[in-house]
Phi, psi and omega in degrees: 000147180256125181235146165258122178267108179271003184090311179259355181198144170252118188266125180282109182268358179245011182298323173310310182293317185285319192247349181088002184204142181291164176292140170265152180248124176270114182289329181302131180089356179248147178280162178301324181295317176299316177300315179300316185293316180298314180299316183297318182294319179296309182300308180291336179278356174100014180296145182292332171202166176232126183239123176247120186257162181052043187262112171284179185301323177293327174294314182293325176293327180291323176295318181294335174290328177282324182209112180297348177269005179298148179252161184207156178223107186297319182292320179282348181060048177230154173216146183206154174243108180282076183299296179205074182310143181286154176296144176301141184254000185165195179248151180229133175256131178244117184245135182239138179275354182161184183291338174292343178265000184300317176305314179293325179291314176297321176300317180296318179300309179298320180295324178291320182291325183271346183286000000 
């Protein structure tokens, strides 16, 4: 298996090939610099897309520093770089119980689109 060892994290560069979807980055608990390094490793390592979840403004800014064309959704707390998204493999239903679920519903929608 191919990993990028960043010292603070080992980034799986072959998850796309093994699992059919790239690794997602959970921003919580990581510094903006760590997020930037992980996102850069995934993008440069050939990931079909790079998705960062639970991303506050500092985390989303870290993604934008890697790629100015990065997209983001503030309420979903996500940022992503759609390098070469995979073809859809089916349909997904996202059901929400109300407005308090909106951030999670948006995150699920983005994850489904970018996976």
